C-alpha positions in Angstrom: -39.7 19.2 32.2 -37.5 18.3 29.0 -38.3 15.1 27.3 -35.9 15.4 24.6 -33.1 14.8 26.8 -29.5 16.3 26.3 -26.3 15.1 25.3 -24.0 13.9 27.8 -20.2 14.9 28.3 -17.8 12.5 28.8 -17.0 12.8 32.5 -21.1 13.5 33.2 -22.7 11.6 36.1 -25.1 9.0 35.1 -28.0 7.5 37.2 -30.9 6.3 35.5 -31.5 2.4 34.8 -33.3 0.9 32.1 -37.1 1.1 32.6 -38.0 -1.9 30.9 -40.5 -3.9 32.2 -41.2 -7.4 30.8 -44.9 -8.3 31.1 -46.0 -12.2 31.1 -48.2 -12.7 28.4 -51.8 -12.4 28.7 -54.9 -9.8 28.4 -54.2 -6.4 29.8 -55.8 -2.9 30.0 -54.1 -0.1 28.2 -54.1 3.9 28.4 -52.9 5.5 25.2 -50.1 7.9 26.3 -49.3 9.7 23.0 -48.7 9.0 19.3 -46.1 10.2 16.8 -46.3 10.5 13.2 -43.4 9.4 10.8 -42.9 7.2 7.7 -42.2 3.6 7.2 -39.3 2.9 4.9 -41.3 0.1 2.9 -40.4 -3.6 2.4 -41.0 -6.2 -0.2 -44.9 -6.1 0.4 -45.6 -2.5 1.0 -44.2 1.2 -0.4 -43.1 3.9 1.9 -46.1 5.1 3.6 -47.0 7.2 6.4 -46.8 5.6 9.9 -48.1 6.6 13.5 -46.0 5.0 16.3 -48.6 4.6 19.2 -47.3 4.3 22.6 -49.6 2.1 25.1 -49.2 2.3 28.9 -50.1 -0.9 30.6 -49.8 -1.7 34.2 -48.2 -5.1 34.9 -49.6 -7.9 37.4 -47.2 -6.6 40.0 -48.3 -2.7 39.5 -45.0 -1.9 37.1 -45.7 0.3 34.6 -44.9 -0.9 31.0 -45.1 1.3 28.1 -45.5 -0.8 24.4 -44.7 0.9 21.1 -46.5 0.0 18.1 -46.2 1.2 14.7 -49.5 1.4 12.7 -48.8 1.9 8.7 -51.2 4.0 7.0 -51.8 1.8 3.7 -54.9 0.2 2.5 -53.2 -3.5 3.0 -53.0 -2.5 6.7 -56.8 -0.8 7.0 -57.9 -3.9 9.2 -55.0 -3.2 11.8 -56.1 0.6 11.7 -59.6 -0.3 12.2 -58.6 -2.8 15.0 -57.0 0.3 16.8 -59.8 2.6 16.7 -62.5 0.1 17.5 -60.4 -0.9 20.6 -60.8 2.7 21.9 -64.5 2.9 21.2 -64.1 5.4 18.2 -65.3 3.2 15.4 -67.8 0.6 15.4 -67.0 -2.8 13.0 -68.1 -2.2 9.5 -68.6 1.5 10.1 -66.7 4.1 7.7 -64.2 6.5 9.9 -62.1 9.2 9.3 -59.2 8.6 11.4 -58.6 11.3 14.4 -55.2 10.7 15.6 -55.5 13.6 18.1 -58.3 12.3 19.9 -56.2 8.9 20.8 -54.3 10.1 24.0 -56.0 9.3 27.2 -58.4 6.9 25.6 -58.3 3.1 27.4 -58.8 -0.2 25.8 -58.0 -4.0 26.3 -55.2 -5.5 24.7 -53.4 -9.2 24.2 -49.7 -8.6 25.1 -47.0 -11.4 23.9 -43.5 -11.6 24.8 -41.5 -11.7 21.4 -37.8 -12.4 20.7 -35.9 -10.0 19.0 -35.4 -10.4 15.6 -31.4 -10.2 15.6 -30.8 -11.5 19.1 -33.3 -14.2 20.3 -32.2 -13.9 23.8 -33.6 -10.6 23.9 -37.4 -10.4 24.4 -39.7 -7.4 24.2 -43.5 -6.9 24.7 -45.7 -6.8 21.7 -49.3 -6.0 21.4 -50.8 -9.1 19.5 -54.5 -8.3 19.5 -56.4 -5.2 20.2 -60.0 -6.1 21.7 -63.3 -4.0 20.3 -64.2 -1.6 23.2 -67.6 -3.1 24.7 -70.3 -0.2 24.9 -71.4 0.4 28.3 -74.7 -1.4 29.0 -77.4 0.6 30.7 -78.3 -0.6 34.2 -81.1 1.2 35.8 -79.5 3.3 39.2 -75.9 2.9 38.0 -73.7 5.5 36.2 
């Protein structure tokens, strides 16, 4: 299947509607679908830097599937956010040094707090946003259970 899509002709037929799912604020389990490498344009606070866009799949309370995109800028001022990501999927422990392995992320699971944030340019539009990634709890050994 071609996920890149294709250019439409002026008289083509269309069928697909928006697949945006608005999640109510709360804590949700997630699965990382994939990530894309990119570059941030920079801002007053940060210079242009490498950036990973991570796609989180989250199942809503009604069973609907939402995908939330979050940007992770690879800059020392935002190292805490990178640590939060890798801790949330169990690849890093708090206080430990870690060489980031982005290719290990797809398929990993974790838990996050999701908020509904208004669009900066149009406050009538709201978007899901991952506000916090929780550290992955290590599995506790229980006799007789796997």
